[in-house]
C-alpha positions as CSV (number, residue, x, y, z in Angstrom):
1,X,37.7,246.5,170.3
2,X,40.3,245.1,168.0
3,X,41.6,248.6,167.2
4,X,42.2,249.3,171.0
5,X,44.0,245.9,171.3
6,X,46.2,246.7,168.3
7,X,47.0,250.3,169.6
8,X,47.9,248.8,173.0
9,X,50.1,246.2,171.4
10,X,51.9,249.0,169.4
11,X,52.4,251.0,172.5
12,X,53.8,247.9,174.3
13,X,56.2,247.3,171.5
14,X,57.3,250.9,171.4
15,X,57.9,250.9,175.2
16,X,59.9,247.6,174.9
17,X,62.0,249.1,172.0
18,X,62.6,252.3,174.1
19,X,63.5,250.2,177.1
20,X,66.1,248.2,175.1
21,X,67.6,251.3,173.7
22,X,67.9,252.8,177.2
23,X,69.5,249.6,178.6
24,X,71.9,249.5,175.8
25,X,72.9,253.0,176.2
26,X,73.3,252.5,179.9
27,X,75.5,249.5,179.2
28,X,77.7,251.6,176.8
29,X,78.0,254.3,179.5
30,X,79.2,251.9,182.0
31,X,81.7,250.2,179.7
32,X,83.1,253.6,178.9
33,X,83.4,254.6,182.6
34,X,85.2,251.3,183.3
35,X,87.7,251.8,180.4
36,X,88.2,255.4,181.6
37,X,88.9,254.3,185.1
38,X,91.3,251.5,184.0
39,X,93.2,254.1,181.8
40,X,93.5,256.5,184.7
41,X,94.9,253.6,186.9
42,X,97.5,252.6,184.3
43,X,98.4,256.2,183.8
44,X,98.9,256.7,187.5
45,X,101.1,253.6,187.7
46,X,103.2,254.7,184.7
47,X,103.6,258.1,186.3
48,X,104.8,256.6,189.6
49,X,107.2,254.2,187.9
50,X,108.6,257.2,186.0
51,X,108.9,259.3,189.2
52,X,110.8,256.5,191.0
53,X,113.0,255.9,188.0
54,X,114.0,259.5,187.8
55,X,114.6,259.7,191.5
56,X,116.8,256.5,191.3
57,X,118.7,257.9,188.4
58,X,119.3,261.1,190.3
59,X,120.4,259.4,193.4
60,X,122.9,257.3,191.4
61,X,124.3,260.4,189.6
62,X,124.7,262.1,193.0
63,X,126.6,259.3,194.5
64,X,128.7,258.8,191.4
65,X,129.4,262.5,191.4
66,X,130.5,262.5,195.1
67,X,132.8,259.7,194.5
68,X,134.2,261.2,191.3
69,X,134.7,264.6,193.3
70,X,136.5,262.8,196.0
71,X,138.8,261.0,193.5
72,X,139.6,264.3,191.7
73,X,140.3,266.1,195.1
74,X,142.6,263.2,196.2
75,X,144.7,263.3,192.9
76,X,145.4,267.1,193.4
77,X,147.1,266.7,196.7
């Protein structure tokens, strides 16, 4: 009877250990997924900021170019 009890206790300990490993693995996977999503969000924000900066610089260059063109055209008259 004591052998069966010891075997059951060993099996319970193994199951507990397996469960703890599974929970730790799941926790690690969730942390990795959260970090990946945060990285994607910051990458998207940086991309949008870069796009807007490029568009603003292009618009400023266009306006300056138009005024420079007008100034050059007026000096040739």
